[in-house]
VOGU-3710 file (C-alpha; in Angstrom, 3 decimals, decimal comma):
1> xxxxxxxxxx> -10,823/-11,569/69,663  -10,209/-15,107/70,900  -6,701/-16,418/70,162  -6,297/-19,489/67,995  -4,351/-22,517/69,190  -2,956/-25,465/67,257  -5,097/-28,556/67,118  -2,405/-30,676/68,631  -2,280/-28,332/71,662  -5,985/-28,871/72,242
11> xxxxxxxxxx> -5,421/-32,623/72,135  -2,663/-32,388/74,759  -4,835/-30,328/77,099  -7,722/-32,791/76,691  -5,440/-35,703/77,511  -4,196/-33,912/80,600  -7,753/-33,275/81,840  -8,717/-36,926/81,313  -5,554/-38,112/83,032  -6,020/-35,845/86,020
21> xxxxxxxxxx> -9,647/-36,852/86,501  -9,018/-40,585/86,629  -7,973/-40,815/90,226  -5,009/-39,865/92,395  -3,209/-36,575/91,914  -0,257/-37,043/89,610  0,894/-33,721/88,022  0,050/-30,049/88,529  1,037/-27,003/86,394  0,210/-23,324/87,000
31> xxxxxxxxxx> 1,357/-19,798/86,188  2,313/-17,148/88,644  0,399/-14,530/86,560  -2,619/-16,632/85,659  -3,717/-17,937/82,266  -4,269/-14,458/80,700  -1,321/-12,101/80,806  -0,484/-8,747/79,334  1,808/-8,737/76,347  5,400/-7,959/77,283
41> xxxxxxxxxx> 5,068/-9,265/80,881  7,281/-11,900/82,642  6,181/-14,700/84,961  6,978/-18,275/86,158  5,491/-21,631/85,145  5,493/-24,303/87,966  5,185/-28,088/87,610  4,656/-30,478/90,627  4,999/-34,295/90,501  4,102/-36,762/93,294
51> xxxxxxxxxx> 7,423/-38,597/93,107  10,943/-38,053/91,965  11,359/-38,738/88,255  13,078/-37,497/85,154  11,227/-34,302/84,239  10,967/-32,515/80,869  9,340/-29,110/80,312  8,195/-28,131/76,774  7,067/-24,832/75,265  4,891/-24,629/72,146
61> xxxxxxxxxx> 4,765/-21,210/70,476  3,335/-20,637/66,983  3,434/-24,349/66,105  7,060/-24,641/67,224  7,743/-27,002/70,186  11,083/-27,085/71,949  12,518/-28,262/75,253  13,185/-25,744/78,068  15,707/-25,829/80,860  14,021/-25,740/84,246
71> xxxxxxxxxx> 14,992/-24,886/87,814  14,037/-26,861/90,944  11,804/-25,161/93,432  11,820/-28,168/95,835  12,059/-31,930/95,620  8,734/-32,307/93,791  8,365/-28,959/92,006  10,270/-27,352/89,120  9,745/-24,062/87,308  10,798/-22,071/84,221
81> xxxxxxxxxx> 10,885/-18,324/83,647  8,706/-16,854/80,889  10,254/-13,522/80,010  8,653/-10,740/77,896  5,961/-12,907/76,387  4,474/-11,454/73,213  2,278/-14,253/71,937  -0,042/-16,824/73,317  1,722/-20,105/74,123  1,252/-23,613/75,574
91> xxxxxxxxxx> 3,524/-25,035/78,307  3,679/-28,749/79,241  5,493/-30,905/81,869  6,215/-34,646/81,581  7,641/-37,384/83,848  9,070/-40,062/81,609  9,144/-43,028/84,006  5,654/-42,599/85,369  4,336/-41,167/82,126  2,914/-38,145/83,923
101> xxxxxxxxxx> 1,844/-35,284/81,617  0,216/-31,909/82,316  -0,013/-28,538/80,496  -1,370/-24,986/80,508  -2,387/-22,411/77,818  -1,262/-18,847/78,345  -3,072/-16,066/76,431  -1,384/-12,680/75,949  -3,189/-9,431/75,045  -4,069/-5,909/76,101
111> xxxxxxxxxx> -6,838/-4,400/78,172  -9,561/-2,391/76,328  -8,462/0,965/75,019  -10,191/3,987/73,580  -13,125/3,831/71,181  -14,074/6,180/68,404  -17,022/8,500/68,749  -20,259/6,681/67,936  -22,543/7,760/65,105  -26,303/7,325/65,347
121> xxxxxxxxxx> -28,848/7,502/62,505  -32,611/7,569/62,878  -34,581/6,163/60,004  -37,833/7,805/58,883  -40,836/7,130/61,080  -43,180/4,298/60,222  -46,372/2,868/61,788  -48,013/6,286/61,741  -45,110/7,858/63,565  -45,559/6,041/66,923
131> xxxxxxxxxx> -41,897/5,111/67,174  -38,671/5,026/65,192  -35,448/3,108/64,880  -31,954/4,316/65,727  -28,768/2,538/64,738  -25,471/3,431/66,426  -22,008/2,355/65,337  -18,605/2,723/66,955  -15,107/1,423/66,396  -12,418/0,169/68,768
141> xxxxxxxxxx> -9,191/2,062/68,375  -7,055/-0,538/70,225  -6,376/-4,106/69,177  -6,530/-6,222/72,339  -5,744/-9,698/70,871  -8,417/-10,979/73,234  -12,105/-11,637/72,783  -13,743/-8,190/72,654  -16,705/-7,290/74,798  -18,293/-3,909/74,058
151> xxxxxxxxxx> -21,697/-2,534/75,063  -23,619/0,693/74,542  -25,297/2,439/77,438  -28,201/4,574/76,156  -30,251/7,186/78,004  -33,483/8,392/76,366  -34,505/11,962/77,099  -38,207/12,692/76,554  -39,772/16,112/76,661  -39,715/15,976/80,446
161> xxxxxxxxxx> -36,187/15,219/81,670  -36,436/11,750/83,104  -35,272/8,412/81,876  -33,733/5,071/82,687  -30,395/3,965/81,206  -30,570/1,058/78,783  -27,723/-1,308/78,014  -27,442/-2,535/74,445  -24,772/-5,130/73,627  -22,674/-4,354/70,600
171> xxxxxxxxxx> -22,196/-6,894/67,823  -19,183/-7,218/65,595  -20,008/-6,486/61,992  -17,783/-9,248/60,658  -14,818/-11,531/61,375  -11,680/-9,532/62,016  -13,630/-6,284/62,173  -13,295/-3,775/65,021  -16,590/-2,008/64,262  -19,550/-2,579/66,573
181> xxxxxxxxxx> -23,234/-1,929/65,937  -26,323/-1,639/68,151  -29,992/-1,044/67,218  -32,404/0,961/69,347  -36,147/1,545/69,289  -37,357/4,956/70,406  -40,779/6,426/70,794  -41,905/9,453/68,878  -41,922/11,518/72,080  -38,172/11,103/72,467
191> xxxxxxxxxx> -36,266/14,109/71,254  -32,732/13,290/72,353  -30,607/10,315/73,363  -27,231/10,111/75,087  -24,939/7,150/74,496  -21,751/5,859/76,145  -19,499/3,010/75,023  -18,417/0,438/77,638  -15,684/-2,124/76,870  -14,057/-4,815/79,064
201> xxxxxxxxxx> -11,997/-8,049/79,000  -10,028/-10,187/81,498  -7,254/-7,621/81,731  -9,477/-4,537/82,333  -12,286/-2,227/81,183  -12,788/1,230/79,715  -15,556/3,805/79,235  -15,946/6,396/76,531  -17,244/9,916/76,793  -20,980/10,574/76,680
211> xxxxxxxxxx> -22,418/11,663/73,339  -25,793/13,367/72,871  -27,877/13,131/69,718  -30,954/15,171/68,799  -33,164/12,822/66,833  -34,313/15,486/64,396  -30,668/16,007/63,423  -29,996/12,363/62,757  -33,091/11,569/60,703  -32,095/9,934/57,372
221> xxxxxxxxxx> -34,854/9,467/54,786  -35,047/6,587/52,378  -33,496/7,069/48,897  -35,862/8,638/46,357  -37,277/6,563/43,544  -36,503/7,835/40,015  -39,289/6,736/37,712  -38,875/8,206/34,217  -36,329/10,223/32,303  -37,343/11,937/29,044
231> xxxxxxxxxx> -34,616/13,602/26,980  -34,300/15,957/24,048  -30,983/16,714/22,344  -29,849/19,117/25,086  -31,921/18,374/28,245  -33,692/15,650/30,235  -36,770/15,716/32,517  -36,911/13,424/35,593  -39,914/12,227/37,637  -39,451/10,773/41,124
241> xxxxxxxxxx> -41,248/9,574/44,278  -40,572/8,849/48,013  -41,957/6,764/50,871  -42,642/9,530/53,397  -46,123/9,406/54,891  -46,414/13,141/55,263  -45,945/15,931/52,769  -42,726/17,654/53,637  -40,365/19,864/51,778  -37,571/17,731/50,455
251> xxxxxxxxxx> -34,156/18,779/49,334  -33,066/16,776/46,276  -29,609/16,471/44,838  -29,225/14,964/41,354  -25,971/13,665/39,905  -25,580/12,906/36,199  -22,699/11,977/33,951  -21,920/10,565/30,567  -21,574/6,819/31,013  -18,296/6,941/29,066
261> xxxxxxxxxx> -16,893/9,710/31,279  -16,005/9,809/34,958  -16,857/13,493/35,320  -19,917/13,973/37,526  -22,164/17,031/37,556  -24,620/17,901/40,363  -27,748/20,006/40,704  -29,770/20,754/43,887  -33,510/21,480/44,161  -36,021/22,145/46,902
271> xxxxxxxxxx> -39,228/20,602/45,723  -42,419/19,032/46,958  -43,795/17,896/43,596  -43,007/14,621/41,913  -41,456/16,262/38,844  -38,037/17,847/38,842  -36,923/20,755/36,691  -35,133/19,839/33,480  -31,484/18,935/33,579  -29,903/21,282/31,056
281> xxxxxxxxxx> -26,516/21,726/29,337  -26,394/18,181/28,009  -24,686/17,076/24,806  -26,564/15,553/21,858  -26,522/11,819/21,353  -24,967/10,995/24,723  -25,950/8,238/27,099  -26,427/9,801/30,540  -26,796/8,174/33,948  -28,873/9,879/36,683
291> xxxxxxxxxx> -29,133/9,271/40,432  -30,596/11,325/43,296  -30,691/11,570/47,097  -33,050/13,376/49,468  -32,910/15,263/52,773  -35,584/16,810/54,944  -35,338/20,303/56,299  -32,996/18,955/58,951  -31,207/15,709/59,240  -28,985/13,643/57,019
301> xxxxxxxxxx> -28,896/12,973/53,279  -30,373/9,687/52,199  -28,433/7,098/50,352  -28,163/7,496/46,561  -30,976/6,054/44,540  -30,584/3,327/41,970  -29,204/4,947/38,763  -31,393/5,329/35,683  -30,116/5,981/32,141  -31,332/7,549/28,931
311> xxxxxxxxxx> -29,838/8,946/25,732  -30,239/12,454/24,378  -31,457/12,920/20,827  -29,182/13,545/17,826  -28,280/16,749/16,005  -26,541/17,284/12,674  -22,718/17,182/12,879  -21,287/20,628/13,542  -17,681/20,184/12,440  -16,141/19,441/9,063
321> xxxxxxxxxx> -14,074/16,324/8,570  -10,295/16,321/8,855  -9,321/15,078/5,389  -6,073/14,464/3,508  -5,173/12,859/0,212  -2,539/10,873/-1,659  -2,110/11,195/-5,401  -0,747/8,320/-7,505  2,172/9,336/-9,721  1,608/6,584/-12,288
331> xxxxxxxxxx> -1,436/5,821/-14,459  -4,362/5,649/-13,977  -3,519/8,709/-11,763  -6,068/8,007/-9,053  -6,603/10,386/-6,137  -7,215/8,664/-2,792  -9,080/10,825/-0,267  -8,777/9,966/3,452  -10,742/11,310/6,411  -10,788/10,900/10,179
341> xxxxxxxxxx> -13,947/9,899/12,006  -15,679/12,550/14,063  -15,675/12,058/17,819  -18,947/11,751/19,701  -19,261/15,441/20,515  -18,546/16,402/16,897  -20,736/13,755/15,262  -23,735/14,538/17,547  -25,180/11,162/16,676  -24,404/7,907/14,931
351> xxxxxxxxxx> -22,739/8,583/11,595  -24,654/6,723/8,894  -22,168/7,325/6,077  -20,112/9,815/4,099  -20,893/11,802/0,961  -18,076/12,403/-1,558  -18,952/15,189/-4,011  -16,986/15,706/-7,249  -17,611/18,999/-9,032  -16,095/19,180/-12,506
361> xxxxxxxxxx> -15,941/22,877/-13,365  -14,874/22,175/-16,929  -17,691/19,752/-17,684  -20,104/21,601/-15,368  -21,116/18,321/-13,749  -21,526/17,111/-10,156  -21,213/13,523/-8,967  -21,991/12,286/-5,455  -20,819/8,961/-4,001  -22,337/7,490/-0,828
371> xxxxxxxxxx> -19,597/5,767/1,196  -20,188/3,366/4,070  -19,675/4,586/7,634  -17,074/1,840/8,132  -14,828/3,259/5,370  -12,357/6,081/5,798  -11,082/6,530/2,239  -12,314/6,768/-1,324  -10,578/6,748/-4,708  -11,520/9,182/-7,454
381> xxxxxxxxxx> -10,087/9,935/-10,867  -7,589/12,755/-10,615  -8,876/15,823/-12,420  -7,291/19,266/-12,701  -10,625/21,055/-13,011  -12,381/19,008/-10,312  -13,229/20,039/-6,767  -13,620/17,135/-4,304  -15,492/17,644/-1,024  -16,463/15,190/1,742
391> xxxxxxxxxx> -19,116/15,374/4,490  -20,502/13,049/7,181  -24,207/12,635/7,822  -26,489/11,203/10,510  -30,252/11,026/10,947  -30,490/14,802/11,462  -28,279/16,151/8,666  -24,769/16,514/7,226  -21,590/18,120/8,473  -20,002/21,150/6,762
401> xxxxxxxxxx> -18,151/20,301/3,551  -14,430/19,591/3,812  -12,485/20,384/0,641  -9,553/18,375/-0,714  -6,605/20,746/-1,273  -5,755/21,240/-4,940  -3,880/23,549/-7,309  -1,175/24,407/-4,809  2,029/26,000/-5,975  5,263/24,389/-4,858
411> xxxxxxxxxx> 6,901/26,341/-2,039  10,107/25,959/-0,090  9,821/22,971/2,281  10,641/22,949/6,009  14,401/23,098/6,531  16,769/20,912/8,555  14,297/18,128/9,243  15,660/15,842/11,992  14,182/12,511/13,094  14,782/10,993/16,543
421> xxxxxxxxxx> 13,635/7,458/17,307  12,853/5,997/20,733  11,224/2,837/22,047  7,646/4,030/21,706  7,620/7,178/19,555  9,329/9,173/16,821  10,143/12,871/17,255  10,462/15,307/14,353  12,152/18,722/14,466  12,423/21,280/11,682
431> xxxxxxxxxx> 13,129/24,927/10,992  10,793/27,276/9,191  11,627/27,573/5,528  11,089/31,310/5,159  10,292/33,353/8,291  9,115/36,243/6,116  6,239/34,154/4,737  3,178/33,704/6,892  2,382/29,986/7,071  -1,106/28,759/7,915
441> xxxxxxxxxx> -0,043/25,501/9,542  1,801/22,218/9,222  0,780/18,645/8,507  2,820/15,535/9,349  1,954/12,301/7,547  3,378/8,813/8,040  2,588/5,381/6,680  3,954/1,864/6,512  6,499/1,352/3,795  4,879/0,204/0,553
451> xxxxxxxxxx> 1,409/0,865/2,011  0,908/4,582/1,596  -2,513/4,136/0,016  -3,687/1,603/2,625  -2,589/2,974/6,010  -1,989/6,696/5,751  -1,978/8,646/9,029  -1,490/12,341/9,692  -1,666/15,091/12,281  -2,175/18,842/11,911
461> xxxxxxxxxx> -0,115/21,454/13,741  -0,363/25,186/14,131  1,960/27,567/12,329  3,795/28,330/15,585  4,921/24,729/16,109  8,165/23,306/14,750  8,189/19,808/16,207  5,935/16,772/16,374  5,888/13,499/18,304  4,398/10,489/16,544
471> xxxxxxxxxx> 3,129/7,878/18,995  0,835/5,859/16,717  3,657/3,660/15,424  3,600/-0,119/15,685  6,747/-1,832/16,975  8,929/-3,756/14,533  7,436/-1,845/11,592  9,096/0,560/9,152  7,531/3,901/8,264  7,996/6,665/5,713
481> xxxxxxxxxx> 6,433/10,098/5,815  6,684/13,820/5,176  6,199/17,232/6,780  4,081/19,752/4,826  3,971/23,497/5,372  0,927/25,429/4,110  0,964/28,996/2,828  -1,822/31,039/1,284  -1,733/29,231/-2,069  1,464/27,218/-1,817
491> xxxxxxxxxx> 2,638/23,975/-0,281  6,136/22,810/0,730  7,107/19,225/1,484  10,082/17,612/3,293  10,153/13,798/3,280  11,664/11,272/5,685  12,106/7,517/5,233  12,983/4,443/7,228  11,909/5,251/10,785  10,923/2,667/13,396
501> xxxxxxxxxx> 10,580/2,238/17,157  11,274/-1,193/18,602  13,466/-3,190/16,214  14,278/-6,884/16,039  16,293/-9,151/13,787  14,399/-10,182/10,617  12,685/-13,528/10,895  12,401/-14,055/7,135  14,758/-14,026/4,155  14,450/-12,715/0,576
511> xxxxxxxxxx> 13,543/-15,090/-2,245  16,267/-15,061/-4,939  16,063/-15,560/-8,720  18,900/-15,717/-11,245  19,098/-14,132/-14,697  21,848/-13,930/-17,268  24,071/-16,350/-19,150  27,780/-16,893/-19,396  30,155/-15,522/-16,806  27,880/-12,617/-15,727
521> xxxxxxxxxx> 25,009/-13,427/-13,352  22,241/-11,027/-12,281  20,493/-11,837/-9,006  16,993/-10,519/-8,252  15,216/-10,929/-4,932  11,861/-10,012/-3,439  11,051/-8,038/-0,304  10,568/-9,861/2,990  6,903/-9,866/4,138  6,134/-6,947/6,459
531> xxxxxxxxxx> 5,478/-9,131/9,501  8,898/-10,794/9,150  11,097/-7,718/8,689  11,410/-6,704/12,335  11,705/-3,030/11,402  13,425/-1,091/8,629  15,727/-3,110/6,380  19,041/-1,251/6,241  20,910/-3,387/3,679  21,197/-6,823/2,072
541> xxxxxxxxxx> 24,138/-9,236/1,906  24,598/-11,460/-1,159  26,545/-14,654/-0,475  28,236/-16,432/-3,396  29,909/-19,734/-2,555  31,811/-22,124/-4,804  33,966/-25,145/-4,154  36,921/-23,042/-2,997  35,724/-19,980/-1,087  32,817/-17,726/-0,249
551> xxxxxxxxxx> 32,274/-14,085/-1,193  29,948/-11,484/0,318  28,537/-8,409/-1,418  26,674/-5,692/0,500  23,755/-4,057/-1,309  21,738/-0,988/-0,147  18,186/-1,614/1,054  16,740/0,405/-1,834  18,087/-2,064/-4,425  16,838/-5,578/-5,077
561> xxxxxxxxxx> 19,223/-6,601/-7,845  22,929/-7,285/-8,064  25,118/-8,326/-11,016  28,283/-10,380/-10,562  30,732/-10,317/-13,489  33,670/-12,495/-14,522  32,733/-15,616/-12,619  35,189/-18,426/-13,393  33,808/-21,832/-14,370  32,557/-23,617/-11,255
571> xxxxxxxxxx> 29,455/-24,677/-9,316  27,958/-21,840/-7,260  25,446/-21,553/-4,422  23,844/-18,154/-3,812  21,597/-16,772/-1,058  20,638/-13,339/0,286  20,098/-12,123/3,875  18,544/-8,911/5,222  19,836/-6,629/7,972  18,138/-4,339/10,491
581> xxxxxxxxxx> 19,740/-2,272/13,213  19,622/-5,319/15,482  21,496/-7,655/13,156  21,325/-10,070/10,259  18,308/-12,187/9,449  18,307/-15,922/8,729  19,539/-17,562/5,560  16,742/-18,245/3,124  16,413/-20,571/0,171  19,537/-21,011/-1,938
591> xxxxxxxxxx> 19,881/-21,292/-5,701  22,516/-23,357/-7,453  23,976/-22,814/-10,894  26,984/-23,907/-12,942  29,295/-21,766/-15,072  30,540/-23,980/-17,956  34,038/-23,867/-19,487  33,665/-22,124/-22,820  35,613/-23,447/-25,908  37,349/-20,789/-28,070
601> xxxxxxxxxx> 35,639/-21,458/-31,428  36,654/-18,194/-33,079  39,802/-19,532/-34,831  37,868/-22,529/-36,126  35,105/-20,318/-37,374  37,611/-18,074/-39,150  39,313/-21,097/-40,720  36,017/-22,578/-41,903  35,017/-19,225/-43,358  38,336/-18,953/-45,181
611> xxxxxxxxxx> 38,051/-22,453/-46,649  34,472/-21,796/-47,687  35,440/-18,546/-49,410  38,344/-20,254/-51,238  36,136/-23,102/-52,408  33,509/-20,643/-53,524  36,063/-18,629/-55,497  37,384/-21,795/-57,102  33,879/-22,822/-58,038  33,164/-19,421/-59,564
621> xxxxxxxxxx> 36,460/-19,485/-61,495  35,851/-23,005/-62,743  32,348/-22,146/-63,906  33,615/-19,002/-65,653  36,381/-20,897/-67,484  34,091/-23,737/-68,386  31,688/-21,192/-69,840  34,385/-19,587/-71,932  35,785/-22,947/-73,041  32,406/-24,120/-74,118
631> xxxxxxxxxx> 31,862/-20,928/-76,068  35,169/-21,436/-77,847  34,276/-25,003/-78,740  30,897/-23,981/-80,014  32,350/-21,140/-82,080  34,958/-23,470/-83,647  32,598/-26,292/-84,441  31,161/-25,021/-87,774  34,189/-23,113/-89,098  35,082/-24,258/-92,675
641> xxxxxxxxxx> 37,963/-26,638/-92,981  41,038/-24,721/-94,262  42,192/-27,793/-96,114  39,498/-27,229/-98,664  40,644/-23,706/-99,422  42,244/-22,755/-102,774  45,474/-22,049/-101,047  45,565/-25,480/-99,474  44,709/-27,132/-102,738  47,245/-25,055/-104,564
651> xxxxxxxxxx> 49,813/-26,009/-101,996  48,877/-29,621/-102,456  49,171/-29,409/-106,213  52,613/-27,924/-106,008  53,598/-30,787/-103,748  54,878/-28,832/-100,898  56,137/-25,952/-102,901  54,524/-22,635/-102,092  53,906/-20,438/-105,030  53,916/-16,821/-104,021
661> xxxxxxxxxx> 52,865/-15,557/-107,437  50,227/-13,020/-107,068  47,487/-12,770/-109,574  46,837/-9,142/-110,291  43,215/-9,915/-110,681  43,097/-10,807/-107,075  43,846/-7,205/-106,112  41,267/-5,452/-108,145  39,871/-2,147/-107,109  36,953/-3,850/-105,615
671> xxxxxxxxxx> 37,999/-5,955/-102,725  36,623/-9,404/-102,623  33,751/-9,486/-100,200  32,785/-12,521/-98,237  29,611/-12,386/-96,259  29,582/-14,429/-93,056  26,260/-15,275/-91,623  25,924/-15,850/-87,851  22,994/-17,629/-86,399  22,574/-18,738/-82,762
681> xxxxxxxxxx> 20,194/-21,506/-81,939  19,747/-22,356/-78,235  18,451/-25,470/-76,709  16,635/-25,492/-73,473  19,177/-27,700/-71,849  22,103/-25,490/-72,996  20,582/-22,202/-71,866  23,290/-21,361/-69,340  26,226/-22,302/-71,533  25,138/-21,336/-75,073
691> xxxxxxxxxx> 23,981/-17,746/-74,399  26,184/-15,003/-75,829  27,143/-12,002/-73,754  25,476/-9,533/-76,097  22,262/-9,766/-78,115  22,438/-10,264/-81,865  20,933/-7,504/-83,877  18,917/-9,221/-86,532  18,762/-6,101/-88,678  22,566/-6,032/-89,145
701> xxxxxxxxxx> 22,866/-9,682/-90,162  22,072/-10,831/-93,636  20,290/-14,186/-93,445  20,282/-16,557/-96,480  17,300/-18,534/-97,438  17,518/-21,223/-94,828  15,403/-24,044/-93,695  15,648/-24,653/-89,967  14,588/-28,186/-90,460  17,650/-29,054/-92,558
711> xxxxxxxxxx> 20,275/-27,438/-90,270  21,602/-28,905/-87,043  20,023/-27,364/-83,883  23,353/-26,293/-82,394  25,154/-22,988/-82,349  27,621/-22,614/-85,207  29,650/-20,222/-87,356  29,173/-20,629/-91,031  31,183/-19,059/-93,872  30,132/-18,774/-97,453
721> xxxxxxxxxx> 33,157/-18,543/-99,735  32,793/-17,141/-103,244  35,169/-16,928/-106,131  37,889/-14,337/-105,726  37,179/-12,616/-109,039  34,742/-9,843/-109,214  32,508/-11,650/-111,648  32,206/-14,503/-109,306  31,324/-12,166/-106,457  28,574/-10,607/-108,520
731> xxxxxxxxxx> 26,725/-13,865/-108,642  27,789/-15,102/-105,268  24,717/-13,742/-103,483  22,475/-15,598/-105,918  24,428/-18,817/-106,069  22,995/-21,508/-103,966  25,749/-23,928/-104,694  27,977/-22,780/-101,968  30,463/-25,019/-100,301  30,965/-25,292/-96,513
741> xxxxxxxxxx> 34,279/-26,251/-94,991  35,371/-26,924/-91,392  38,483/-26,516/-89,312  40,576/-29,598/-88,983  39,728/-31,879/-86,106  43,331/-31,721/-84,855  42,881/-28,118/-83,747  39,711/-28,922/-81,936  41,319/-31,846/-80,141  44,239/-29,676/-79,112
751> xxxxxxxxxx> 41,972/-27,046/-77,606  39,994/-29,654/-75,718  43,104/-31,198/-74,267  44,382/-27,867/-73,105  40,951/-27,045/-71,568  40,970/-30,249/-69,575  44,371/-29,445/-68,158  43,197/-25,993/-67,120  40,179/-27,437/-65,318  42,444/-29,474/-63,102
761> xxxxxxxxxx> 44,313/-26,383/-61,977  41,941/-23,977/-60,243  44,666/-21,454/-59,661  45,319/-20,942/-63,412  42,668/-19,099/-65,375  41,821/-17,893/-68,801  42,716/-14,390/-69,689  39,860/-12,108/-68,824  39,893/-10,416/-72,218  38,992/-13,527/-74,191
771> xxxxxxxxxx> 35,725/-12,865/-75,981  34,972/-9,991/-73,713  34,037/-8,005/-76,794  31,573/-9,350/-79,359  33,174/-11,173/-82,325  32,813/-9,016/-85,423  33,743/-10,344/-88,845  34,259/-7,876/-91,597  33,166/-8,267/-95,133  36,620/-9,463/-96,211
781> xxxxxxxxxx> 36,496/-12,722/-94,378  37,751/-15,722/-96,373  38,672/-19,254/-95,415  42,286/-18,230/-95,542  41,556/-15,394/-93,144  39,758/-17,651/-90,704  42,918/-19,050/-89,256  42,904/-19,164/-85,511  46,013/-19,712/-83,472  44,732/-21,102/-80,171
791> xxxxxxxx> 48,067/-20,540/-78,505  47,249/-16,868/-78,142  44,472/-17,770/-75,760  46,950/-18,790/-73,115  49,531/-16,064/-73,406  48,296/-14,205/-70,308  48,286/-17,324/-68,172  51,231/-18,382/-66,147
//
């Protein structure tokens, strides 16, 4: 390979050539070893100038130019020593005063070394087999750092041993390549060729060993042509062709593989027809790629043909779905059924959908729901007597029915469940609950917190396993789950919560609301959105700040409410932060509230109640006394005046002298009887004050002949006085000429005055026994007997 030199070096050499060719000899430079030297050698560089001048010698090596110290050979010649040169370099000499300049390029390399054994390939004969083409390739095993020259010496050996050597120059396959290639044309009579590689450069030459090739052993046919591939569900038939002009037995090798798999299968045939045997043992509904190569009875395999593809036909799915379920614990008690998609070998075709069958044994009914192929869950109404099954179907049929587990008894769960978290997975370990019971297997489920019914995942394990590694966990997410153990007709469950892999600090904060009045405040906050949690929330911190200080309260992650009691009056600011294992999240929105100073109104309320009760009692007492007073006044209004009695008149006739002489006739055997009639007449406007406490029995009162139009319409007491003798009494009931007298007005005035004084004093009261009983007047009532001493009404007062 030719060495490369800097552009500026080429310019210097060109200038030197032009300068030297212009006339007289000025400067000469040469090497003691020539311009091409072997790497690692040492030599001298000489410079000669026609006159004495100031000389400078420069060396340029890999774009670096620097000045070299020189030695004088004679008065006009200097030299430098080049020791152990390893790269090509440019040397230059210069005379400053005369401006003389000359230079030389030194190339360093190696002589040709060994070559690899050549390989020769003869293509199939064309032009009716008159001649063929042979291509030989070889590779240099030594890097010379010089322009390579390599040739191939070929000797053709026909049936009769004679021949003339032929030299074929080798060509480099590409820049920087050490592989050479030469093409030969041989006649059909040639059976063997011998080749030898010759290489040379300035530093030397080399020859390889001689290699013999039998042309029948190096024949390489053209790749076969695959035309058509027809496939059933388990096999494919291939048709092919070739460009050979004669009918020969051909060995074919076919490779096929699933386009989604790197595994390659091969089959070999010896065939002369254009149709190959069927390729068997294929899987249904797979896209297969086929390619083939050919070889004659002797010789080399051809290159692989261009691949062709086709898809096998479908079959009905042969495996039941892997299903699981989640049952809601609150109304409407829905059962969510989940299933995993079948892989390609299990589905045996493109799944068109899923069939969910619900058999109600109690109602003896069957319902089928067709679910889209893009769905992997379905909700049904939970039913104790129902059997739920799920199957997948394609164009050829349905898979076996998979039954949702139901009516399991509760069994002892797996014991000592341990959870270990790492950066990219979660490991679970447990101990068998009861070694005496034969379990049928385990199931591990996990799901994002608060999204059990949206993103439920699970894996099944054999009964011999007691650990599981969960890898399908997103970073910065929090998961819950459980481990189930299955027995014949029983199911045990051990739950785990709050597991995560990679964890970060929360990027969001809870939103806070305030409830409550007075000095007790209840704070409620919402969960942080899932994408902002950074993992599992371990706890919350409630910050309460007033004008003086700040308080913090730590709350478990399971709670979203906190009550603060006995807050003194002040202005408060509250916010809540969330914590993960990596630290505390940011501060969110704050709420502000004020606790007011409460006034103690209880004493004032008690005082007002006391005053109200006292006033009410006084009012009731006043009304009661006014009622009684009014009754007294009414009862005294129509009483006969005692001054008109016989006793008063007798006392007046005797002029102040009381005559105590008793008339025997006044004490006859029959006591004088005076009938007092009582009649109560009420007005509408005096209804509350004029009513008596007890009803008047009209049958026990003797009423005189009486015209209501001639009597005053007010309540009154009226007395009919008769003569004291018995004869007078006999006619008294028939005498209409009765006289009516009244109590003196002085008594009435006195009672009124005393009543007014009592009204002014609410504390004093009438005796409770006044007129409590109905007033009953006997038959012996006379004007003299109707003497009322009002002073007795007030004896109980004071």
